[in-house]
C-alpha angles and dihedrals in degrees: 000000000000100000097189094056123203138272118264112287147090118298144174124218112208129195112215132193123243103333091311138100102258105122120223096178144340139196134191124232140167134223116209131189111261121248113276139194132191137167122230090241135020091220129032133184123236108277095024117131110247116223117198120193121202130189143183094016125164091259100241119151089228098050104123148188123230132188117218142163112253092252094055122096116210109239093024092066134012122260122259090232132354144175138181116246087265087068100249140075089258118078111247135147116012111238136181093189133025143087141269126207126214097200099189095054125204139276120265115294148083119298146173128217113212129196108214133188129248103329091311138096102259102129115225099177141344138200135181129230139160139223118212131195106247109248118216113251116256117260111282094020116109103173140010132178130169098165090230093124092068119108113232130207135194126287110266105185119091088227092066127071145151097063127134098222095269095078115122150346135196091209113101126207117283114297094004114128128214112192128185120221127230094261096048120118144043111332097215104019127268132112122311125208104265094200088066101031097131124324106343135171124246144173100249090223091057091043091056092042093057099036110019115171097127097313087126088069090079091091095156088064110082141160098008126356135187112245136192103185115170090172093063093036089062096053099100101033135000103278140168122223120220117155142134131207119205134190123231115266102287117216107232096156093123096053128106116243113272093007102110132092134186118222127183140152115247141190117195127167116203118246136112094305133118138219140173135190108211134181129198124191120209091340092302125141110305120252121213110230098177135007124200119198138176086275095055106114122240114274108180097175112016134151109217122202118187129182108237094200089209109201125236113277096015111152105178134028129194118193122200134194107204120190138180128182143143111214086324111138120259155286118215130178139187144161100042118193132176116192147101117309093250092050094048092050093042090244094304117132109265115233107270138173107249101194144008117191137171119204129160092354093306124117114211123190121189135189139161110282117245135164111271095007116137138173121246130196133203137173090226133031090243092056154188088221123204130190114252104235116248097015100105111120091359129118102217145022133200130196140156112289093219102096131098120276113301139182125219135199140166122245138179 
């Protein structure tokens, strides 16, 4: 018995004599991938359509997918919802791989999706998912996304390893858009690494397991994070990374002009790579909120807060993270919030500079002291921002007031 089995493929078993290579007999056999089933998300909201993907089935027209609660046994009780592999309750095209959609969704609760064989109750594969009642957003919050509702699958490229089977997906949350730029892709042909082909979504533990090199320092990113990793994307063939990730259109129609902020957690490792955070209101000309350049210092585990400066009368906002690199480390984000400053900080006072004074040719900047707080400087309001040396955990900083115009901010 070969307990570890073999990958899918065609094989020959040969019977040899006495530790040599004289064959007594042989037989051919095949190893196939087992049937599989996944949902498009690990967590749905009430009313969401539920998409179930199946793979490596027997190929019968009456193979089917049923939705059950975990305490229900197929055959003993009927399913809550079901469909043949053709996608309806009438047997149609026979499929080994595909998907079925339950458009009306389910009420809040825990569920399993089961892949069953030929109109019977032989279970081929099973997966769990949940449906949650959508909670109203807190007052002053207009949008939140932590990517944790995405369903992850195993790494598939031979360049990636160390995952636990719930490692990544290319599928963004509903109504998000991932777009590839004109320069994106292998430069001279060959296979790219699909797990990092544009902005993708990963378990940060799996990301660090396959790539390492200080990616684990993004501790604010948890569950599932959005990743643009030109370093990993280049691992199979020379390839350039050029991709943008955009939110759905966010309804901000009830907000006061100039009242909204964007907050997100970010991991950026310095190298010749580029990034921008951009907002567009009601399909108008985009506005750059933040620009990252090859000079932008490494920030492995930052929380970024940007004033959106939403104009009067704006009804919708779309925010984009745009990234270019060529084997140049990464940019990862998580925990995105759009709201008023008070709502984002839970009513706590946001870190703010309290005074800036020039006396005798010396510039002095003061702020309330707080653990982890540091002063940053930039030549432009859009960055790149650099830490001012020696300001961590302090409450003031002084320097000669003889340099070109500069901008300052506090960061944790």
